[in-house]
mmCIF file of the N, C-alpha and C atoms, coordinates in Angstrom:
data_MODEL
# 
_entry.id   MODEL 
# 
loop_
_atom_site.group_PDB 
_atom_site.id 
_atom_site.type_symbol 
_atom_site.label_atom_id 
_atom_site.label_alt_id 
_atom_site.label_comp_id 
_atom_site.label_asym_id 
_atom_site.label_entity_id 
_atom_site.label_seq_id 
_atom_site.pdbx_PDB_ins_code 
_atom_site.Cartn_x 
_atom_site.Cartn_y 
_atom_site.Cartn_z 
_atom_site.occupancy 
_atom_site.B_iso_or_equiv 
_atom_site.pdbx_formal_charge 
_atom_site.auth_seq_id 
_atom_site.auth_comp_id 
_atom_site.auth_asym_id 
_atom_site.auth_atom_id 
_atom_site.pdbx_PDB_model_num 
ATOM 1   N N  . MET A 1 1  ? 22.292 45.806 81.585 1.00 0.00 ? 1  MET A N  1 
ATOM 2   C CA . MET A 1 1  ? 21.010 45.510 82.178 1.00 0.00 ? 1  MET A CA 1 
ATOM 3   C C  . MET A 1 1  ? 20.050 45.137 81.056 1.00 0.00 ? 1  MET A C  1 
ATOM 4   N N  . PHE A 1 2  ? 19.332 44.056 81.218 1.00 0.00 ? 2  PHE A N  1 
ATOM 5   C CA . PHE A 1 2  ? 18.339 43.627 80.248 1.00 0.00 ? 2  PHE A CA 1 
ATOM 6   C C  . PHE A 1 2  ? 16.961 43.756 80.858 1.00 0.00 ? 2  PHE A C  1 
ATOM 7   N N  . SER A 1 3  ? 16.054 44.334 80.112 1.00 0.00 ? 3  SER A N  1 
ATOM 8   C CA . SER A 1 3  ? 14.684 44.505 80.577 1.00 0.00 ? 3  SER A CA 1 
ATOM 9   C C  . SER A 1 3  ? 13.768 43.649 79.727 1.00 0.00 ? 3  SER A C  1 
ATOM 10  N N  . ASP A 1 4  ? 13.133 42.665 80.335 1.00 0.00 ? 4  ASP A N  1 
ATOM 11  C CA . ASP A 1 4  ? 12.241 41.760 79.620 1.00 0.00 ? 4  ASP A CA 1 
ATOM 12  C C  . ASP A 1 4  ? 10.837 42.344 79.657 1.00 0.00 ? 4  ASP A C  1 
ATOM 13  N N  . GLU A 1 5  ? 10.479 43.086 78.598 1.00 0.00 ? 5  GLU A N  1 
ATOM 14  C CA . GLU A 1 5  ? 9.179  43.740 78.544 1.00 0.00 ? 5  GLU A CA 1 
ATOM 15  C C  . GLU A 1 5  ? 8.283  43.035 77.543 1.00 0.00 ? 5  GLU A C  1 
ATOM 16  N N  . ASP A 1 6  ? 6.994  43.213 77.711 1.00 0.00 ? 6  ASP A N  1 
ATOM 17  C CA . ASP A 1 6  ? 6.040  42.671 76.750 1.00 0.00 ? 6  ASP A CA 1 
ATOM 18  C C  . ASP A 1 6  ? 6.270  43.308 75.390 1.00 0.00 ? 6  ASP A C  1 
ATOM 19  N N  . SER A 1 7  ? 6.083  42.513 74.337 1.00 0.00 ? 7  SER A N  1 
ATOM 20  C CA . SER A 1 7  ? 6.219  43.075 72.992 1.00 0.00 ? 7  SER A CA 1 
ATOM 21  C C  . SER A 1 7  ? 5.002  43.937 72.673 1.00 0.00 ? 7  SER A C  1 
ATOM 22  N N  . ARG A 1 8  ? 5.240  44.972 71.932 1.00 0.00 ? 8  ARG A N  1 
ATOM 23  C CA . ARG A 1 8  ? 4.182  45.877 71.503 1.00 0.00 ? 8  ARG A CA 1 
ATOM 24  C C  . ARG A 1 8  ? 4.348  46.137 70.017 1.00 0.00 ? 8  ARG A C  1 
ATOM 25  N N  . LYS A 1 9  ? 3.245  46.407 69.341 1.00 0.00 ? 9  LYS A N  1 
ATOM 26  C CA . LYS A 1 9  ? 3.319  46.577 67.894 1.00 0.00 ? 9  LYS A CA 1 
ATOM 27  C C  . LYS A 1 9  ? 4.111  47.814 67.468 1.00 0.00 ? 9  LYS A C  1 
ATOM 28  N N  . ASP A 1 10 ? 4.296  48.780 68.367 1.00 0.00 ? 10 ASP A N  1 
ATOM 29  C CA . ASP A 1 10 ? 5.036  49.979 67.998 1.00 0.00 ? 10 ASP A CA 1 
ATOM 30  C C  . ASP A 1 10 ? 6.524  49.887 68.349 1.00 0.00 ? 10 ASP A C  1 
ATOM 31  N N  . ARG A 1 11 ? 6.993  48.695 68.688 1.00 0.00 ? 11 ARG A N  1 
ATOM 32  C CA . ARG A 1 11 ? 8.404  48.504 69.031 1.00 0.00 ? 11 ARG A CA 1 
ATOM 33  C C  . ARG A 1 11 ? 9.048  47.511 68.092 1.00 0.00 ? 11 ARG A C  1 
ATOM 34  N N  . GLN A 1 12 ? 10.328 47.697 67.866 1.00 0.00 ? 12 GLN A N  1 
ATOM 35  C CA . GLN A 1 12 ? 11.103 46.750 67.077 1.00 0.00 ? 12 GLN A CA 1 
ATOM 36  C C  . GLN A 1 12 ? 11.347 45.509 67.925 1.00 0.00 ? 12 GLN A C  1 
ATOM 37  N N  . PRO A 1 13 ? 11.504 44.357 67.302 1.00 0.00 ? 13 PRO A N  1 
ATOM 38  C CA . PRO A 1 13 ? 11.764 43.160 68.091 1.00 0.00 ? 13 PRO A CA 1 
ATOM 39  C C  . PRO A 1 13 ? 13.189 43.105 68.647 1.00 0.00 ? 13 PRO A C  1 
ATOM 40  N N  . GLU A 1 14 ? 14.100 43.894 68.079 1.00 0.00 ? 14 GLU A N  1 
ATOM 41  C CA . GLU A 1 14 ? 15.478 43.890 68.548 1.00 0.00 ? 14 GLU A CA 1 
ATOM 42  C C  . GLU A 1 14 ? 15.602 44.636 69.869 1.00 0.00 ? 14 GLU A C  1 
ATOM 43  N N  . PHE A 1 15 ? 16.653 44.337 70.581 1.00 0.00 ? 15 PHE A N  1 
ATOM 44  C CA . PHE A 1 15 ? 16.953 45.034 71.823 1.00 0.00 ? 15 PHE A CA 1 
ATOM 45  C C  . PHE A 1 15 ? 17.389 46.450 71.467 1.00 0.00 ? 15 PHE A C  1 
ATOM 46  N N  . THR A 1 16 ? 16.717 47.449 71.983 1.00 0.00 ? 16 THR A N  1 
ATOM 47  C CA . THR A 1 16 ? 17.006 48.829 71.582 1.00 0.00 ? 16 THR A CA 1 
ATOM 48  C C  . THR A 1 16 ? 17.238 49.765 72.756 1.00 0.00 ? 16 THR A C  1 
ATOM 49  N N  . GLN A 1 17 ? 17.466 49.227 73.929 1.00 0.00 ? 17 GLN A N  1 
ATOM 50  C CA . GLN A 1 17 ? 17.614 50.075 75.104 1.00 0.00 ? 17 GLN A CA 1 
ATOM 51  C C  . GLN A 1 17 ? 19.031 50.001 75.639 1.00 0.00 ? 17 GLN A C  1 
ATOM 52  N N  . LEU A 1 18 ? 19.571 51.146 75.985 1.00 0.00 ? 18 LEU A N  1 
ATOM 53  C CA . LEU A 1 18 ? 20.882 51.225 76.591 1.00 0.00 ? 18 LEU A CA 1 
ATOM 54  C C  . LEU A 1 18 ? 20.737 52.006 77.890 1.00 0.00 ? 18 LEU A C  1 
ATOM 55  N N  . ASP A 1 19 ? 21.040 51.358 78.994 1.00 0.00 ? 19 ASP A N  1 
ATOM 56  C CA . ASP A 1 19 ? 20.964 52.020 80.290 1.00 0.00 ? 19 ASP A CA 1 
ATOM 57  C C  . ASP A 1 19 ? 22.359 52.480 80.696 1.00 0.00 ? 19 ASP A C  1 
ATOM 58  N N  . LEU A 1 20 ? 22.459 53.713 81.132 1.00 0.00 ? 20 LEU A N  1 
ATOM 59  C CA . LEU A 1 20 ? 23.727 54.272 81.587 1.00 0.00 ? 20 LEU A CA 1 
ATOM 60  C C  . LEU A 1 20 ? 23.643 54.541 83.079 1.00 0.00 ? 20 LEU A C  1 
ATOM 61  N N  . GLU A 1 21 ? 24.649 54.112 83.786 1.00 0.00 ? 21 GLU A N  1 
ATOM 62  C CA . GLU A 1 21 ? 24.742 54.461 85.204 1.00 0.00 ? 21 GLU A CA 1 
ATOM 63  C C  . GLU A 1 21 ? 25.931 55.395 85.348 1.00 0.00 ? 21 GLU A C  1 
ATOM 64  N N  . MET A 1 22 ? 25.639 56.647 85.669 1.00 0.00 ? 22 MET A N  1 
ATOM 65  C CA . MET A 1 22 ? 26.674 57.667 85.748 1.00 0.00 ? 22 MET A CA 1 
ATOM 66  C C  . MET A 1 22 ? 26.401 58.542 86.966 1.00 0.00 ? 22 MET A C  1 
ATOM 67  N N  . SER A 1 23 ? 27.461 59.010 87.561 1.00 0.00 ? 23 SER A N  1 
ATOM 68  C CA . SER A 1 23 ? 27.321 59.877 88.734 1.00 0.00 ? 23 SER A CA 1 
ATOM 69  C C  . SER A 1 23 ? 27.880 61.260 88.437 1.00 0.00 ? 23 SER A C  1 
ATOM 70  N N  . PHE A 1 24 ? 27.225 62.251 88.972 1.00 0.00 ? 24 PHE A N  1 
ATOM 71  C CA . PHE A 1 24 ? 27.712 63.633 88.925 1.00 0.00 ? 24 PHE A CA 1 
ATOM 72  C C  . PHE A 1 24 ? 27.978 64.105 87.497 1.00 0.00 ? 24 PHE A C  1 
ATOM 73  N N  . VAL A 1 25 ? 27.008 63.904 86.623 1.00 0.00 ? 25 VAL A N  1 
ATOM 74  C CA . VAL A 1 25 ? 27.160 64.314 85.234 1.00 0.00 ? 25 VAL A CA 1 
ATOM 75  C C  . VAL A 1 25 ? 26.104 65.348 84.880 1.00 0.00 ? 25 VAL A C  1 
ATOM 76  N N  . GLU A 1 26 ? 26.389 66.071 83.837 1.00 0.00 ? 26 GLU A N  1 
ATOM 77  C CA . GLU A 1 26 ? 25.459 67.044 83.294 1.00 0.00 ? 26 GLU A CA 1 
ATOM 78  C C  . GLU A 1 26 ? 24.827 66.463 82.029 1.00 0.00 ? 26 GLU A C  1 
ATOM 79  N N  . GLU A 1 27 ? 23.750 67.065 81.580 1.00 0.00 ? 27 GLU A N  1 
ATOM 80  C CA . GLU A 1 27 ? 23.081 66.611 80.366 1.00 0.00 ? 27 GLU A CA 1 
ATOM 81  C C  . GLU A 1 27 ? 24.052 66.549 79.190 1.00 0.00 ? 27 GLU A C  1 
ATOM 82  N N  . GLU A 1 28 ? 24.916 67.535 79.067 1.00 0.00 ? 28 GLU A N  1 
ATOM 83  C CA . GLU A 1 28 ? 25.885 67.587 77.972 1.00 0.00 ? 28 GLU A CA 1 
ATOM 84  C C  . GLU A 1 28 ? 26.828 66.385 78.002 1.00 0.00 ? 28 GLU A C  1 
ATOM 85  N N  . ASP A 1 29 ? 27.210 65.918 79.194 1.00 0.00 ? 29 ASP A N  1 
ATOM 86  C CA . ASP A 1 29 ? 28.066 64.735 79.316 1.00 0.00 ? 29 ASP A CA 1 
ATOM 87  C C  . ASP A 1 29 ? 27.395 63.506 78.715 1.00 0.00 ? 29 ASP A C  1 
ATOM 88  N N  . ILE A 1 30 ? 26.116 63.340 78.989 1.00 0.00 ? 30 ILE A N  1 
ATOM 89  C CA . ILE A 1 30 ? 25.366 62.188 78.488 1.00 0.00 ? 30 ILE A CA 1 
ATOM 90  C C  . ILE A 1 30 ? 25.212 62.278 76.973 1.00 0.00 ? 30 ILE A C  1 
ATOM 91  N N  . LEU A 1 31 ? 24.842 63.440 76.469 1.00 0.00 ? 31 LEU A N  1 
ATOM 92  C CA . LEU A 1 31 ? 24.683 63.620 75.029 1.00 0.00 ? 31 LEU A CA 1 
ATOM 93  C C  . LEU A 1 31 ? 25.994 63.367 74.288 1.00 0.00 ? 31 LEU A C  1 
ATOM 94  N N  . ASN A 1 32 ? 27.093 63.867 74.819 1.00 0.00 ? 32 ASN A N  1 
ATOM 95  C CA . ASN A 1 32 ? 28.397 63.654 74.185 1.00 0.00 ? 32 ASN A CA 1 
ATOM 96  C C  . ASN A 1 32 ? 28.791 62.179 74.199 1.00 0.00 ? 32 ASN A C  1 
ATOM 97  N N  . LEU A 1 33 ? 28.554 61.490 75.300 1.00 0.00 ? 33 LEU A N  1 
ATOM 98  C CA . LEU A 1 33 ? 28.877 60.075 75.403 1.00 0.00 ? 33 LEU A CA 1 
ATOM 99  C C  . LEU A 1 33 ? 28.064 59.261 74.400 1.00 0.00 ? 33 LEU A C  1 
ATOM 100 N N  . LEU A 1 34 ? 26.769 59.513 74.329 1.00 0.00 ? 34 LEU A N  1 
ATOM 101 C CA . LEU A 1 34 ? 25.915 58.770 73.399 1.00 0.00 ? 34 LEU A CA 1 
ATOM 102 C C  . LEU A 1 34 ? 26.277 59.057 71.944 1.00 0.00 ? 34 LEU A C  1 
ATOM 103 N N  . GLU A 1 35 ? 26.617 60.291 71.649 1.00 0.00 ? 35 GLU A N  1 
ATOM 104 C CA . GLU A 1 35 ? 27.049 60.639 70.291 1.00 0.00 ? 35 GLU A CA 1 
ATOM 105 C C  . GLU A 1 35 ? 28.301 59.856 69.922 1.00 0.00 ? 35 GLU A C  1 
ATOM 106 N N  . GLU A 1 36 ? 29.236 59.780 70.840 1.00 0.00 ? 36 GLU A N  1 
ATOM 107 C CA . GLU A 1 36 ? 30.471 59.032 70.609 1.00 0.00 ? 36 GLU A CA 1 
ATOM 108 C C  . GLU A 1 36 ? 30.187 57.539 70.446 1.00 0.00 ? 36 GLU A C  1 
ATOM 109 N N  . LEU A 1 37 ? 29.309 56.989 71.277 1.00 0.00 ? 37 LEU A N  1 
ATOM 110 C CA . LEU A 1 37 ? 28.957 55.571 71.172 1.00 0.00 ? 37 LEU A CA 1 
ATOM 111 C C  . LEU A 1 37 ? 28.314 55.250 69.829 1.00 0.00 ? 37 LEU A C  1 
ATOM 112 N N  . PHE A 1 38 ? 27.338 56.044 69.427 1.00 0.00 ? 38 PHE A N  1 
ATOM 113 C CA . PHE A 1 38 ? 26.630 55.776 68.176 1.00 0.00 ? 38 PHE A CA 1 
ATOM 114 C C  . PHE A 1 38 ? 27.525 55.976 66.958 1.00 0.00 ? 38 PHE A C  1 
ATOM 115 N N  . THR A 1 39 ? 28.312 57.032 66.934 1.00 0.00 ? 39 THR A N  1 
ATOM 116 C CA . THR A 1 39 ? 29.186 57.245 65.781 1.00 0.00 ? 39 THR A CA 1 
ATOM 117 C C  . THR A 1 39 ? 30.263 56.173 65.721 1.00 0.00 ? 39 THR A C  1 
ATOM 118 N N  . GLY A 1 40 ? 30.771 55.751 66.874 1.00 0.00 ? 40 GLY A N  1 
ATOM 119 C CA . GLY A 1 40 ? 31.754 54.667 66.907 1.00 0.00 ? 40 GLY A CA 1 
ATOM 120 C C  . GLY A 1 40 ? 31.173 53.363 66.397 1.00 0.00 ? 40 GLY A C  1 
ATOM 121 N N  . MET A 1 41 ? 29.933 53.059 66.800 1.00 0.00 ? 41 MET A N  1 
ATOM 122 C CA . MET A 1 41 ? 29.270 51.842 66.364 1.00 0.00 ? 41 MET A CA 1 
ATOM 123 C C  . MET A 1 41 ? 29.051 51.858 64.845 1.00 0.00 ? 41 MET A C  1 
ATOM 124 N N  . VAL A 1 42 ? 28.541 52.967 64.324 1.00 0.00 ? 42 VAL A N  1 
ATOM 125 C CA . VAL A 1 42 ? 28.280 53.061 62.884 1.00 0.00 ? 42 VAL A CA 1 
ATOM 126 C C  . VAL A 1 42 ? 29.590 52.988 62.108 1.00 0.00 ? 42 VAL A C  1 
ATOM 127 N N  . THR A 1 43 ? 30.615 53.673 62.567 1.00 0.00 ? 43 THR A N  1 
ATOM 128 C CA . THR A 1 43 ? 31.909 53.663 61.888 1.00 0.00 ? 43 THR A CA 1 
ATOM 129 C C  . THR A 1 43 ? 32.479 52.254 61.842 1.00 0.00 ? 43 THR A C  1 
ATOM 130 N N  . ARG A 1 44 ? 32.294 51.521 62.915 1.00 0.00 ? 44 ARG A N  1 
ATOM 131 C CA . ARG A 1 44 ? 32.827 50.160 62.963 1.00 0.00 ? 44 ARG A CA 1 
ATOM 132 C C  . ARG A 1 44 ? 32.021 49.203 62.079 1.00 0.00 ? 44 ARG A C  1 
ATOM 133 N N  . LEU A 1 45 ? 30.696 49.358 62.068 1.00 0.00 ? 45 LEU A N  1 
ATOM 134 C CA . LEU A 1 45 ? 29.844 48.447 61.306 1.00 0.00 ? 45 LEU A CA 1 
ATOM 135 C C  . LEU A 1 45 ? 29.730 48.828 59.835 1.00 0.00 ? 45 LEU A C  1 
ATOM 136 N N  . LYS A 1 46 ? 29.709 50.109 59.554 1.00 0.00 ? 46 LYS A N  1 
ATOM 137 C CA . LYS A 1 46 ? 29.549 50.614 58.181 1.00 0.00 ? 46 LYS A CA 1 
ATOM 138 C C  . LYS A 1 46 ? 30.536 51.749 57.942 1.00 0.00 ? 46 LYS A C  1 
ATOM 139 N N  . PRO A 1 47 ? 31.819 51.451 57.804 1.00 0.00 ? 47 PRO A N  1 
ATOM 140 C CA . PRO A 1 47 ? 32.821 52.518 57.684 1.00 0.00 ? 47 PRO A CA 1 
ATOM 141 C C  . PRO A 1 47 ? 32.612 53.436 56.481 1.00 0.00 ? 47 PRO A C  1 
ATOM 142 N N  . GLU A 1 48 ? 31.848 52.983 55.491 1.00 0.00 ? 48 GLU A N  1 
ATOM 143 C CA . GLU A 1 48 ? 31.608 53.819 54.311 1.00 0.00 ? 48 GLU A CA 1 
ATOM 144 C C  . GLU A 1 48 ? 30.587 54.933 54.561 1.00 0.00 ? 48 GLU A C  1 
ATOM 145 N N  . LEU A 1 49 ? 29.835 54.836 55.654 1.00 0.00 ? 49 LEU A N  1 
ATOM 146 C CA . LEU A 1 49 ? 28.838 55.866 55.966 1.00 0.00 ? 49 LEU A CA 1 
ATOM 147 C C  . LEU A 1 49 ? 29.506 57.078 56.605 1.00 0.00 ? 49 LEU A C  1 
ATOM 148 N N  . LYS A 1 50 ? 29.075 58.241 56.198 1.00 0.00 ? 50 LYS A N  1 
ATOM 149 C CA . LYS A 1 50 ? 29.587 59.494 56.765 1.00 0.00 ? 50 LYS A CA 1 
ATOM 150 C C  . LYS A 1 50 ? 28.613 59.968 57.831 1.00 0.00 ? 50 LYS A C  1 
ATOM 151 N N  . ILE A 1 51 ? 29.084 60.113 59.045 1.00 0.00 ? 51 ILE A N  1 
ATOM 152 C CA . ILE A 1 51 ? 28.260 60.589 60.151 1.00 0.00 ? 51 ILE A CA 1 
ATOM 153 C C  . ILE A 1 51 ? 28.640 62.032 60.455 1.00 0.00 ? 51 ILE A C  1 
ATOM 154 N N  . ASN A 1 52 ? 27.672 62.921 60.355 1.00 0.00 ? 52 ASN A N  1 
ATOM 155 C CA . ASN A 1 52 ? 27.925 64.338 60.661 1.00 0.00 ? 52 ASN A CA 1 
ATOM 156 C C  . ASN A 1 52 ? 27.926 64.551 62.156 1.00 0.00 ? 52 ASN A C  1 
ATOM 157 N N  . ARG A 1 53 ? 28.968 65.193 62.628 1.00 0.00 ? 53 ARG A N  1 
ATOM 158 C CA . ARG A 1 53 ? 29.080 65.540 64.041 1.00 0.00 ? 53 ARG A CA 1 
ATOM 159 C C  . ARG A 1 53 ? 29.435 67.000 64.148 1.00 0.00 ? 53 ARG A C  1 
ATOM 160 N N  . PRO A 1 54 ? 28.968 67.656 65.171 1.00 0.00 ? 54 PRO A N  1 
ATOM 161 C CA . PRO A 1 54 ? 28.096 67.149 66.226 1.00 0.00 ? 54 PRO A CA 1 
ATOM 162 C C  . PRO A 1 54 ? 26.679 66.915 65.713 1.00 0.00 ? 54 PRO A C  1 
ATOM 163 N N  . PHE A 1 55 ? 25.945 66.058 66.415 1.00 0.00 ? 55 PHE A N  1 
ATOM 164 C CA . PHE A 1 55 ? 24.556 65.789 66.057 1.00 0.00 ? 55 PHE A CA 1 
ATOM 165 C C  . PHE A 1 55 ? 23.735 67.059 66.220 1.00 0.00 ? 55 PHE A C  1 
ATOM 166 N N  . LEU A 1 56 ? 22.727 67.193 65.369 1.00 0.00 ? 56 LEU A N  1 
ATOM 167 C CA . LEU A 1 56 ? 21.790 68.297 65.490 1.00 0.00 ? 56 LEU A CA 1 
ATOM 168 C C  . LEU A 1 56 ? 21.025 68.157 66.805 1.00 0.00 ? 56 LEU A C  1 
ATOM 169 N N  . ARG A 1 57 ? 20.957 69.197 67.561 1.00 0.00 ? 57 ARG A N  1 
ATOM 170 C CA . ARG A 1 57 ? 20.217 69.185 68.824 1.00 0.00 ? 57 ARG A CA 1 
ATOM 171 C C  . ARG A 1 57 ? 19.214 70.316 68.815 1.00 0.00 ? 57 ARG A C  1 
ATOM 172 N N  . LEU A 1 58 ? 17.972 69.951 69.048 1.00 0.00 ? 58 LEU A N  1 
ATOM 173 C CA . LEU A 1 58 ? 16.895 70.929 69.128 1.00 0.00 ? 58 LEU A CA 1 
ATOM 174 C C  . LEU A 1 58 ? 16.277 70.858 70.507 1.00 0.00 ? 58 LEU A C  1 
ATOM 175 N N  . SER A 1 59 ? 15.992 72.003 71.062 1.00 0.00 ? 59 SER A N  1 
ATOM 176 C CA . SER A 1 59 ? 15.233 72.007 72.304 1.00 0.00 ? 59 SER A CA 1 
ATOM 177 C C  . SER A 1 59 ? 13.781 71.656 71.970 1.00 0.00 ? 59 SER A C  1 
ATOM 178 N N  . TYR A 1 60 ? 13.011 71.338 72.974 1.00 0.00 ? 60 TYR A N  1 
ATOM 179 C CA . TYR A 1 60 ? 11.595 71.052 72.763 1.00 0.00 ? 60 TYR A CA 1 
ATOM 180 C C  . TYR A 1 60 ? 10.918 72.245 72.092 1.00 0.00 ? 60 TYR A C  1 
ATOM 181 N N  . ALA A 1 61 ? 11.216 73.434 72.583 1.00 0.00 ? 61 ALA A N  1 
ATOM 182 C CA . ALA A 1 61 ? 10.606 74.650 72.023 1.00 0.00 ? 61 ALA A CA 1 
ATOM 183 C C  . ALA A 1 61 ? 10.990 74.828 70.554 1.00 0.00 ? 61 ALA A C  1 
ATOM 184 N N  . GLU A 1 62 ? 12.254 74.584 70.215 1.00 0.00 ? 62 GLU A N  1 
ATOM 185 C CA . GLU A 1 62 ? 12.691 74.709 68.825 1.00 0.00 ? 62 GLU A CA 1 
ATOM 186 C C  . GLU A 1 62 ? 11.999 73.682 67.926 1.00 0.00 ? 62 GLU A C  1 
ATOM 187 N N  . ALA A 1 63 ? 11.880 72.454 68.408 1.00 0.00 ? 63 ALA A N  1 
ATOM 188 C CA . ALA A 1 63 ? 11.212 71.406 67.619 1.00 0.00 ? 63 ALA A CA 1 
ATOM 189 C C  . ALA A 1 63 ? 9.752  71.747 67.379 1.00 0.00 ? 63 ALA A C  1 
ATOM 190 N N  . MET A 1 64 ? 9.092  72.230 68.413 1.00 0.00 ? 64 MET A N  1 
ATOM 191 C CA . MET A 1 64 ? 7.678  72.576 68.267 1.00 0.00 ? 64 MET A CA 1 
ATOM 192 C C  . MET A 1 64 ? 7.500  73.754 67.315 1.00 0.00 ? 64 MET A C  1 
ATOM 193 N N  . GLU A 1 65 ? 8.397  74.738 67.410 1.00 0.00 ? 65 GLU A N  1 
ATOM 194 C CA . GLU A 1 65 ? 8.298  75.913 66.542 1.00 0.00 ? 65 GLU A CA 1 
ATOM 195 C C  . GLU A 1 65 ? 8.588  75.552 65.083 1.00 0.00 ? 65 GLU A C  1 
ATOM 196 N N  . LYS A 1 66 ? 9.599  74.738 64.870 1.00 0.00 ? 66 LYS A N  1 
ATOM 197 C CA . LYS A 1 66 ? 10.022 74.422 63.504 1.00 0.00 ? 66 LYS A CA 1 
ATOM 198 C C  . LYS A 1 66 ? 9.155  73.347 62.846 1.00 0.00 ? 66 LYS A C  1 
ATOM 199 N N  . TYR A 1 67 ? 8.794  72.283 63.607 1.00 0.00 ? 67 TYR A N  1 
ATOM 200 C CA . TYR A 1 67 ? 8.105  71.140 63.024 1.00 0.00 ? 67 TYR A CA 1 
ATOM 201 C C  . TYR A 1 67 ? 6.672  70.950 63.518 1.00 0.00 ? 67 TYR A C  1 
ATOM 202 N N  . GLY A 1 68 ? 6.313  71.600 64.598 1.00 0.00 ? 68 GLY A N  1 
ATOM 203 C CA . GLY A 1 68 ? 4.969  71.449 65.135 1.00 0.00 ? 68 GLY A CA 1 
ATOM 204 C C  . GLY A 1 68 ? 4.774  70.206 65.969 1.00 0.00 ? 68 GLY A C  1 
ATOM 205 N N  . LEU A 1 69 ? 5.829  69.419 66.158 1.00 0.00 ? 69 LEU A N  1 
ATOM 206 C CA . LEU A 1 69 ? 5.796  68.232 67.004 1.00 0.00 ? 69 LEU A CA 1 
ATOM 207 C C  . LEU A 1 69 ? 7.221  67.890 67.420 1.00 0.00 ? 69 LEU A C  1 
ATOM 208 N N  . ASP A 1 70 ? 7.326  67.065 68.434 1.00 0.00 ? 70 ASP A N  1 
ATOM 209 C CA . ASP A 1 70 ? 8.662  66.704 68.917 1.00 0.00 ? 70 ASP A CA 1 
ATOM 210 C C  . ASP A 1 70 ? 9.029  65.290 68.482 1.00 0.00 ? 70 ASP A C  1 
ATOM 211 N N  . ASN A 1 71 ? 8.655  64.942 67.255 1.00 0.00 ? 71 ASN A N  1 
ATOM 212 C CA . ASN A 1 71 ? 8.964  63.643 66.686 1.00 0.00 ? 71 ASN A CA 1 
ATOM 213 C C  . ASN A 1 71 ? 10.469 63.465 66.572 1.00 0.00 ? 71 ASN A C  1 
ATOM 214 N N  . ARG A 1 72 ? 10.908 62.227 66.466 1.00 0.00 ? 72 ARG A N  1 
ATOM 215 C CA . ARG A 1 72 ? 12.333 61.935 66.447 1.00 0.00 ? 72 ARG A CA 1 
ATOM 216 C C  . ARG A 1 72 ? 12.943 61.972 65.061 1.00 0.00 ? 72 ARG A C  1 
ATOM 217 N N  . THR A 1 73 ? 12.339 62.615 64.114 1.00 0.00 ? 73 THR A N  1 
ATOM 218 C CA . THR A 1 73 ? 12.912 62.641 62.776 1.00 0.00 ? 73 THR A CA 1 
ATOM 219 C C  . THR A 1 73 ? 12.986 64.064 62.237 1.00 0.00 ? 73 THR A C  1 
ATOM 220 N N  . CYS A 1 74 ? 14.029 64.295 61.496 1.00 0.00 ? 74 CYS A N  1 
ATOM 221 C CA . CYS A 1 74 ? 14.157 65.570 60.773 1.00 0.00 ? 74 CYS A CA 1 
ATOM 222 C C  . CYS A 1 74 ? 14.271 65.254 59.285 1.00 0.00 ? 74 CYS A C  1 
ATOM 223 N N  . ALA A 1 75 ? 13.784 64.062 58.881 1.00 0.00 ? 75 ALA A N  1 
ATOM 224 C CA . ALA A 1 75 ? 13.933 63.596 57.514 1.00 0.00 ? 75 ALA A CA 1 
ATOM 225 C C  . ALA A 1 75 ? 13.138 64.388 56.506 1.00 0.00 ? 75 ALA A C  1 
ATOM 226 N N  . SER A 1 76 ? 12.069 64.999 56.930 1.00 0.00 ? 76 SER A N  1 
ATOM 227 C CA . SER A 1 76 ? 11.271 65.775 55.989 1.00 0.00 ? 76 SER A CA 1 
ATOM 228 C C  . SER A 1 76 ? 10.738 67.032 56.676 1.00 0.00 ? 76 SER A C  1 
ATOM 229 N N  . ASP A 1 77 ? 10.382 67.981 55.871 1.00 0.00 ? 77 ASP A N  1 
ATOM 230 C CA . ASP A 1 77 ? 9.824  69.225 56.397 1.00 0.00 ? 77 ASP A CA 1 
ATOM 231 C C  . ASP A 1 77 ? 8.358  68.980 56.763 1.00 0.00 ? 77 ASP A C  1 
ATOM 232 N N  . TRP A 1 78 ? 8.019  69.129 58.008 1.00 0.00 ? 78 TRP A N  1 
ATOM 233 C CA . TRP A 1 78 ? 6.679  68.801 58.493 1.00 0.00 ? 78 TRP A CA 1 
ATOM 234 C C  . TRP A 1 78 ? 5.672  69.900 58.181 1.00 0.00 ? 78 TRP A C  1 
ATOM 235 N N  . ARG A 1 79 ? 6.127  71.024 57.729 1.00 0.00 ? 79 ARG A N  1 
ATOM 236 C CA . ARG A 1 79 ? 5.195  72.124 57.447 1.00 0.00 ? 79 ARG A CA 1 
ATOM 237 C C  . ARG A 1 79 ? 4.788  72.127 56.013 1.00 0.00 ? 79 ARG A C  1 
# 
């Protein structure tokens, strides 16, 4: 599925959306599928990169407690 949306300055110009149509799944099923898709893609495109699995997963409460925000990066210590 392709979504033709207006460009915004806070978005990359590349297509960055993946829509999944799945029935009778749990949150864990979706997370596992996406982890497999992303690690497979990186392994195929950049086999020299080491991808740590399983991916780090934080609940909203854990992210807020540890970093003070629910930003999508764990690259630096926010405190």
